[in-house]
C-alpha positions in Angstrom: 8.0 -8.1 -35.0 7.5 -8.5 -31.3 11.2 -7.9 -30.7 11.1 -4.6 -32.7 8.0 -3.4 -30.9 9.5 -4.4 -27.5 12.7 -2.5 -28.5 10.7 0.7 -29.3 8.7 0.4 -26.1 11.9 0.0 -24.1 13.4 3.2 -25.6 10.3 5.1 -25.0 10.2 3.8 -21.5 13.7 5.0 -20.9 12.7 8.6 -21.7 9.6 8.4 -19.5 11.1 6.6 -16.6 11.5 8.6 -13.4 15.0 9.0 -12.0 15.9 10.0 -8.4 18.6 12.6 -8.2 19.9 13.0 -4.6 22.4 15.3 -2.9 24.4 13.4 -0.2 26.8 14.7 2.4 30.3 13.4 1.5 31.3 12.7 5.1 28.2 11.4 6.8 26.5 10.1 3.6 23.3 11.7 4.8 20.9 12.6 2.1 20.4 16.4 2.0 18.1 16.9 -1.0 16.6 14.9 -3.8 14.1 15.3 -6.7 12.6 13.0 -9.3 12.6 13.7 -13.0 12.5 11.9 -16.3 14.7 12.6 -19.3 11.8 14.3 -21.1 11.3 16.6 -18.1 15.0 17.4 -17.9 15.2 18.3 -21.6 12.1 20.6 -21.3 13.5 22.3 -18.2 16.8 23.0 -20.0 14.9 24.4 -23.1 12.7 26.7 -20.9 15.6 27.9 -18.9 17.5 28.7 -22.1 14.5 30.6 -23.5 14.2 32.6 -20.3 17.9 33.6 -20.4 17.6 34.5 -24.1 14.5 36.7 -23.4 16.2 38.5 -20.5 19.3 39.1 -22.6 17.3 40.5 -25.5 15.3 42.8 -23.3 18.4 44.2 -21.6 20.0 44.9 -25.0 17.0 46.2 -26.8 15.5 48.5 -24.1 18.5 49.8 -22.2 21.7 51.8 -23.0 23.7 48.6 -23.0 23.1 48.2 -26.7 25.4 51.2 -27.3 28.3 49.0 -26.2 27.8 46.6 -29.0 30.5 47.1 -31.7 29.0 48.5 -34.9 25.8 49.8 -33.3 25.3 53.5 -33.8 25.2 55.4 -30.5 22.7 58.1 -29.6 25.4 60.7 -30.1 25.8 59.7 -33.8 22.1 59.5 -34.3 21.8 63.1 -32.9 24.5 64.2 -35.3 22.7 62.5 -38.2 19.5 64.4 -37.4 21.5 67.7 -37.1 23.2 67.1 -40.4 19.9 66.3 -42.1 18.5 69.7 -40.8 21.6 71.5 -42.2 21.3 69.7 -45.5 17.7 70.9 -45.8 18.8 74.4 -45.1 21.5 74.3 -47.7 19.1 72.9 -50.3 16.6 75.7 -49.5 19.3 78.4 -49.9 20.5 76.9 -53.1 17.0 77.0 -54.6 16.7 80.6 -53.6 20.0 81.5 -55.2 19.0 79.6 -58.3 15.7 81.5 -58.6 17.7 84.8 -58.1 20.1 83.9 -60.9 17.2 83.0 -63.2 15.7 86.4 -62.5 18.9 88.1 -63.4 18.9 86.2 -66.7 15.4 87.4 -67.4 16.4 90.9 -66.6 19.4 90.8 -69.0 17.2 89.4 -71.7 14.7 92.2 -71.2 11.8 90.1 -69.8 11.7 92.1 -66.6 13.2 95.4 -65.4 16.5 95.4 -63.6 15.0 97.8 -61.0 12.7 95.1 -59.9 15.6 92.9 -58.8 17.2 95.8 -56.9 14.1 96.7 -55.0 12.7 93.3 -54.1 13.9 90.4 -52.0 14.2 86.9 -53.4 10.9 85.9 -51.9 9.1 88.9 -53.2 10.6 88.3 -56.7 9.3 84.7 -56.7 5.8 85.9 -55.9 6.0 88.6 -58.7 7.0 86.0 -61.3 3.8 84.1 -60.6 0.7 85.0 -62.6 -1.9 86.8 -60.7 -5.4 85.6 -61.9 -8.2 88.1 -61.8 -10.3 87.9 -58.6 -14.0 88.7 -58.7 -15.5 91.0 -56.1 -17.4 88.1 -54.5 -14.1 86.1 -54.1 -12.4 89.2 -52.6 -15.2 89.7 -50.1 -15.1 86.0 -49.1 -11.3 86.1 -48.6 -11.6 89.2 -46.4 -14.3 87.5 -44.3 -12.1 84.4 -43.8 -9.1 86.5 -43.0 -11.0 88.4 -40.3 -12.3 85.1 -38.8 -8.8 83.6 -38.7 -7.5 86.7 -37.1 -9.3 85.9 -33.9 -9.1 82.1 -34.1 -6.7 81.1 -31.3 -7.0 77.5 -32.1 -5.2 78.0 -35.4 -1.5 77.2 -35.4 -0.7 80.4 -37.4 -2.0 83.9 -37.0 -2.9 86.3 -39.8 0.7 87.7 -39.7 2.2 84.2 -40.2 3.6 84.1 -36.7 3.7 80.7 -35.2 2.0 80.3 -31.8 3.9 78.1 -29.3 2.7 76.5 -26.1 5.2 76.9 -23.2 7.2 73.7 -22.7 7.2 73.9 -18.9 6.2 76.2 -16.0 9.3 77.3 -14.1 12.1 79.9 -13.7 14.6 80.3 -16.6 18.0 79.6 -15.0 20.1 80.1 -18.1 19.3 82.1 -21.3 20.0 81.4 -24.9 23.7 82.3 -25.6 25.3 81.3 -28.9 28.6 82.8 -27.9 28.9 80.1 -25.2 27.4 77.4 -27.5 24.3 77.3 -25.3 21.6 77.1 -28.0 18.7 76.7 -25.6 17.0 78.0 -22.4 17.3 76.1 -19.2 14.1 76.0 -17.0 14.4 75.0 -13.3 11.7 72.5 -12.4 10.7 70.1 -9.7 11.3 66.4 -10.2 8.8 64.8 -12.6 7.2 68.1 -13.5 5.3 67.7 -16.8 7.0 68.7 -20.1 4.7 69.8 -22.8 4.9 69.9 -26.6 5.1 73.5 -27.8 3.1 72.7 -30.9 1.5 69.8 -32.9 4.0 67.6 -34.7 5.7 64.2 -35.0 8.2 62.7 -32.6 11.4 62.0 -34.6 13.6 61.0 -31.6 12.8 59.6 -28.2 15.7 57.8 -26.5 18.3 57.8 -23.8 21.6 59.6 -24.4 24.6 59.4 -22.1 25.3 63.2 -22.1 21.7 64.5 -22.0 19.6 61.7 -20.5 16.2 61.1 -21.9 15.7 63.3 -25.0 12.6 64.0 -27.1 12.8 65.8 -30.5 9.6 66.9 -32.2 9.3 68.0 -35.9 6.4 70.5 -36.5 4.6 71.1 -39.8 5.8 74.7 -39.9 9.5 73.6 -40.3 10.3 74.2 -36.6 12.0 71.5 -34.5 11.8 71.5 -30.7 14.2 69.6 -28.4 13.6 68.6 -24.8 16.6 67.2 -22.8 17.5 65.9 -19.3 14.1 64.3 -18.7 13.5 61.6 -16.1 11.2 59.7 -18.4 9.5 60.0 -21.8 5.9 59.3 -22.6 6.1 59.3 -26.4 7.9 57.1 -28.8 9.5 57.8 -32.2 6.8 58.2 -34.8 4.0 59.3 -32.4 1.9 62.3 -33.3 1.4 64.9 -30.6 -0.8 67.9 -30.1 0.1 71.4 -28.8 0.3 71.3 -25.0 0.4 67.5 -24.8 2.7 65.9 -22.1 5.7 64.3 -23.8 8.1 63.8 -20.8 8.7 64.4 -17.2 11.4 66.7 -15.8 14.6 65.1 -14.5 18.3 65.4 -13.8 19.6 62.8 -16.2 22.7 62.8 -18.4 26.3 63.8 -17.8 25.7 67.5 -18.7 22.9 68.0 -16.2 23.3 69.8 -12.8 19.9 69.7 -11.1 16.3 69.1 -12.1 15.6 71.3 -15.1 14.5 71.3 -18.8 17.0 72.1 -21.5 14.8 73.4 -24.3 16.0 74.1 -27.9 14.1 75.5 -30.9 15.4 75.1 -34.4 14.3 76.3 -37.8 15.8 75.2 -41.1 19.0 74.1 -39.4 19.5 77.2 -37.4 19.1 77.7 -33.6 16.5 80.2 -32.4 16.1 82.1 -29.1 13.0 80.5 -27.6 12.2 83.6 -25.5 11.5 85.5 -28.7 8.8 83.0 -29.7 7.4 81.8 -26.4 6.0 83.7 -23.3 7.5 81.5 -20.5 5.3 81.5 -17.4 6.9 81.8 -14.0 
């Protein structure tokens, strides 16, 4: 029993014993440097150093463009294409539903349920509203609706006005250096800005993309409840992450000159609706 206990104590002592590690000059045998450590200390040091290297590696891969070099990882270009394709699919589905309603109306006209002149004189959207049943409205309800309509007419905090026009906040304050030009595949307006000028969300919505891209630098894409999508490119930094909710006029980025397609500090601003690009100057009064 004593031998077994002494054997265990000797093994434990070997792990806890201090060792002197010295660096000696090969020619003069002069001791240059030394330190003391036990086997336990050495093992712990190696583990901590390995954990530190692993943490640095993970941080570089997860929060920098280096991750796009990993085989099999989708690049920002492909993610942008996926978002664009999703917008186009939504537009195709909407058009398909409109055509389906139109054909159903033709069938009803041929069967005598509605007059053929109604189809000829109405658009598809008007036809859909005609098919719905219109319940009788009392005079009190009609008066209340007129009152609410008049109040909303002068309510500038509302996102939509009484004529269903969407009110947008200017994304930046600067001079427009390049206009919307679909013939040259420029589906945006470029606004010249000073470095780190604030970039604002044009309306309330949800951030669906906020990352670095090689061609357009830091990009923010916001989806708005009205079906509009706004895109902000070439930023020096972003202040919102994917999934964040933003308000109209809230700062989402800072102006920069990032990305291969940039030539000076500016904002490349795009506005989309149902998969189609829109001229932002027709919807936004850009301040100088």
